[in-house]
N, C-alpha and C positions, 0 to 999 in steps of 0.2 A: 596535671601534665602526667604521665606514668613516666617512671623513672628508668634509667636505660638498664635492657638485660645485661649479666653479668656471667660469667662461665659458672661460678660457684653456684650459682642460685639453681641450678638441675639438679644437685644433691638435696634429698628433702631434709628439712628439722627434724631436731627432736620431739618438738611439742606439736602434737595433734588435738585444734578443736574439732566438736563433732557437736553438729546442731540441728537438732529436729523442729525443724520452722515449723510450728503449727498453728491454725485461724487462733487458738483461745490464750495457748502459752507456749514460747518459746522455752526445748529442753536443750541444753546448752551444759557442757562443761567439757573438761581435758581429759583424752584417754591416757592410759598408765598401763602396766603389764600385765594387771589384775583389776581391771575395771570393775566398780560396785555402785547400786543406786546414790550411794551418801554423796558420787562425786558429779553426781547432774544436778542441775539446778531449773527449777522451772520460774520462768519470766513472765508476769503478761505482756502478749502481742500487741498490746494497742498504746493508743494515748486516749486520757481522759480529761473534762475540761469540768470545774466545779462552778455554781453560781457565781462565783465572784469573778468568773475566767481566769481561774489561774489553770494553766496545765501541767498535768503530770506525764510523766514517761517513762513507759517500760516498770521496772521493778520500785519505782516510785509510787504506782500505782497501791502495793502495799500498805503503803505507809497513811494513806486516807482513811480517816474515822467516820465521815458521814458522806454516806454513797446518794444521800439525798440527791435527785433528781441530775446527778452524774451524767453526762453524755461521754460516751464512748464510742472511737474512732479508731477500725482495725483495719491494717492494711491489706490484710486477705481475705476474700470476697471468693466464696462459692469453694476454698480450698486453695487459689490460685494468689501469688503476690501481685497486685496492681497498682501499689502507690506504693512505688520505691523509695519517696521523698519521706514519708511519714515510718518504712522500714527501716532507712538508713538511720533517721533519731532515735528508735529504738537500739538497733544495733550499736550506735557511737555513743548510748548510753551504758550498755550493756558489755563491750569488748573495747572501748576506747578510753571511758573514765579512768583514772589512776587507783581511786578506791574500790571500784568493782574488783569482787573475786574470779570476775571471769576477764580480767584485763589481760589485753596480750600485744603485741605487736606484730603484725598481720605480714609484716616482710620476714617473720621468722617462726611461721606458725603454718602447717597445714590444716584446710578446711573441708571436714564433710558435710554435705548440707544435703538435707531430704527434701523431695518435691514432691507434689499428687501426683496419682498416675494419670498420665494421657494429659500433661501441660504443654500447651500451643507451643511451638516452635518459637516464637516472637518472644513468648515470655522466659523461653531456656535463653533465648539470649540474652533478656535484658538482663536475665540474672548472672550469666557468665561475666557479663561485660562491668555489673558492680563489684563483681569478687574478685577480678584481675587488674580493673581500671581505675575502679575507685579508693577499692580499699588493699589493692597490690598484694595478696595473699601469695605466700612462696609456693603453695600447690594446692588442686582442689580437685574435689569430686565432686558430682553429682549424683543420688540416688535416688529410687521411689522408693518413697517411707516406708513401706510395707515389705520391701526385699528384707531390709537391714535384720528384719526379725530370725531371718534365716541362720541369722551367727547364734544363735543362743543354743542352749543345750536343751534342744526340744524334749528329748525323751523322759528330761525329769518332770517335765507338766505333766506327763502320762503313767507317773509312777517308777520309770524304769533308776537303774543306777547312773550315778552322774558321771561323765566322762573324768578321764584326770587332768587334775590343775595343768600339767605337763603339755596335753597335748594343744595343738593349734584349732581356731576357733576356724572349723571346716563346715560350709554352707549344708543346711540340711536337704537331701537329695530330692524329698518331696514336700511342699507345705502350701496348704491353701491358707491365707491369712483374712482374717474379718478384722477389719479397723474401722470401730463407729467414734465418729470423733464430734467435733465442733461444728465443720460446714456439711458434712454427708459421712454417708457409710459405701466403704469399697471394698470388692471382693478380690483378692488378686494372689491367682495360681504363681509358685513359685518352683523351678527346678533347677536345682543347682544353683539356689541363690538368686538366677535370674529372672525376673519376670514373665509369664507367656502372655505377650500383648492383646491375644484377639480374643483370650479369654477373660478378661479385666472386665468388671461390672461394677456401679456405681450407683447408688440409691439417693438421692437428693434430699435425703433427710438424718439432720444432725442434731446436736445440742442446741445450735441456736434456732434452729425451727422449733426445737419441743420449748425452748423457752419463751419463742415467741407467742406460742399457741397457748400455752400455762398464763402469759400476761392478759390475751385477749379473756381467756375464760375467767380470770379471776376481776378482770375492770367490769365485765356483762355482771357478776354474779355478786361482787363485794365490793372491791375501791379501785378505783382509777389508778391501776399501777403501769399503763402506758410508758412511763418514761423513768419505770423503777427497774431497768435490769436488772442490776446486780442482786437487788432484794428478791428478786423471781427467780433469778438462777439461783441464789439460795436456798430457796424455797425448795424448787424443782429436786436440788439433790437429796434434800432431808425428808420431803414426803413423798416422793413418786416410787411406784415399786410396778412392777410389769406382772398382767393377772395371767394365770394360767386358764381361766374362763371369764371370758372380760363380759360375754352375754350376760352369764349368771349374775356376775358381779354388778353391772349394771340396772341388771333387775332388782338387785339386793338395797341399792341407793338409790332408787328412783321415786322421788317426791311425791307420791303418786295422790288422788284426789279424796280417796276415802281414809278413812281416820286408822286403819289397820297398817295402810301403806304408808303412813304419816310415823306412827308408833313404831314400824318394823326397821325406818329409816333411821330415827332416835336410837332405837337400842343397839343398831349395828356397828359397835365397838371395833372390829376388827377391819372395817375400810374407813369409817367416818372419823377423824380425827378435828383437834385445833391448833392451829398453826398462828402462834404468837408471834405479831410485827416485832421488829428489830428496833430498838430503840437507841438511835446515832449519840443520844445526846447524853444517855447515861454509859454508853459503850454496851449495850447488851444487844446480844445476836437474836435472831429470832429463830424459832424452836417449836419442835414438834410434841404436842402433851394429848391423852387421852381426852376424846369429846366426854362434855359434860353437859347434857341436856339444861340442866337446870339453870346455869350458869348460863349458857346460852341466850336462855330465855328471858332474864333480867337484864344483860347487853342491851336487850332490843326495847326493853322500856327505857333504860337511862342513858343509853349510849356509851358508856364504858364502865370499865372495871377495874379494882384496884387489888392485885394481888395480894398475898398474907404481910407483905413487906412496905407496903402502904404504894406503891407506884403504879400508876395510871397505865394501863396495858389494852391495846387493840388484839384482837384475834379474829380470825378467821377460820369457820365451820367446812371443810373440806371434805367431800366422798369422792364421787367419781371424778373429779378431776384427777387425781391421785395415780389413777391407774388410765385414763383414756389419754394423757399426754402420750408416755412412751408405748402409748399402742398403736402410734402412727410407724412406728419402726416396724411394724408385722402387720400392718393395714393403712400403708397411704391413702386408697381411697376414703376413709373418714372423713378426709379432706379436701376429697375431690382432686388429690396425685393420682394420675394414670399410670402408677408406676406399681412393679409386685413389692411385695414385703421381702425383708431381709432373708428369710428362710428360702423363698423361691429366688431370689438373686443369685445363692449361692448354687442351688441346679441350676441357674442359666450360664453360669461362668462354666459348670463342670461340662455343660453341652458344648462350649466353645475347646474342649479338649481333645484329645484322642482318649478312645474308652476303656485302652490300657490305663491311664492315668488315674480314673475315676478311683478306684480302691485303695492307692494308696495317697490322694489327695483326702479322702474323706478320714482315711483314719488318722490323718496329721491334719488338722485344724487348730489352729490358735487363734485366738481373739484378744486385739487389744483395742484400745481408745477408753477416753470417757465413759461412755454409755454403757457399757458392759458394767458399770460397777451399780448399775441400777439393781434393786432386789428383784429376783425372779427373773433378769432379762439371760441369765446363761442358760436355766433350768427350760426355759421356753423356746430360746432357740435351738439346745440339742431335743426336746421332743418334735419340735417341728420338722429339724432336718431328717431326724432318725423316720417321720410318718413321710416325708418324699422320696427321700433314697430307698435304692432296691432294697428288698429285705436281705439280699444273701452276703451283704457285704456291710463291713465293721465302721460304725461311724464313733470317731475319738474327738472330744471336743474340748480344750483346754484353755484357760483365762489364763494370760502370762500374769506373774507374781507381782509385777506391780504393771498396769495396764496403759498408763499415762507416760510413763518412765521406757518402757519397753525397748521401744523403737530407737530410740537413744543408746541405752546399752546394748542391743546388738551392734549400733556403730562402733560402739568403744572396743568390744568384743575385739569387730574387724581391723580397729586400725591397733590392737594390741598385737599382729601379727607384723612385723617388717615385710614380708616378701606380698602379702596381699595389699597391706600399704601401697607399696612402690607397685605394684600392677594395676590399681585403682587409680590414681592420684596421677595428674596432669600439672606440668610446672608451669607458672607464668612466664620464663623461657619457650617453652612451646606454644601458648597461646599465643604470644607475642607474634613465633614464628610464621606458624601455621594459620592462625586464625579460628575467629569463630565455627563458621562452617565444620570447620575437621574437628572441633570441639565436642560439636553437638553429634558428629557422627561416631567419636570416641565414646562418648557416654551414653550413644545409644547402642552400641556394641556392633555396629557393620563397618567397622574399620579399625587397623591393627596397627599398632605404633611399630 
């Protein structure tokens, strides 16, 4: 039962918890007068079950030593929280456990929470009910994740002088945020910190799809790794790169029937590498090393090789898998998805805006999300957007200082300004008086208080 609302609850507490509830990790931390990346903690947003049926929740997963055949359950699917029972278990472990670094009393805490663009009203209502009726936070505001990036000092990303530390965090006037994360990639135009809904575009390609595609390729060509999500995800992060000329690289790595083609593939050390599989018993993580054709030939004969330390190791020789996987961000049709690539999606988003905003948006593009950490991603994205954009307009693209924690940091900057925080937060007292329908209209900006 929700406790009875009292008058003092209308005053905002001093403690504010900012939660970027991502599909892969939860980025959470308490805001301060001068927040920094060190205040943010990344917690796996999933449950894991080992072969012995032991279940690990949230941050406990970081202590697992053997990820062999570990099964993961994620409460977020396609960017939306669809399983609040699992999400509550992770939140309880993270925010209510006394030994947790993020332990808090919800009754004395403000909450700033992110959601994916275009979340359905039913899912938003479920979220509001959990926050106010299950956890009973003192106050709460729900924001589209990319919109919080408007509170960064954007111009410093483009080499301009930083704003003074004494100045409040003011939302950037025009900003185009490309967020390529675990579940999907979105393009969100922001005007004075508020998203322009009709111009938001989504591409259903994210880190999860890339990992699953790599699992299929490796399972067909090397070992059966369909059930090894963690292993393949680590390999993806270490070996993949975005090619500026994928067709030429594909020809270079093609194992042709001719002897000349096979020799060219063996000698192409720029692309072809060996990936040594992890040995969980020995505590050795997987790693990439230059391809050794002679060693690969020996392994074919005897099945495995011992390294100089005497430890038997298994490895895979990888070629076009390295760039064919992230190529899906630019050419989803490679796997039959009838969607435009990320650069074309940016232009589709601009088409939904008044033409007078195009120049300002193209000159202020910020990229966040884990996929932009893939080698070559930023260069390819900037090149293709420049090719598609009108030649008379300046195109400036910058990657956030920490693309994974950037959204959280933007929310922390916003929370550091008491006036902005008070204007955006809804207290639990107001929720109990007005109801969830009114709350949805407030967050959507269609009604005032």
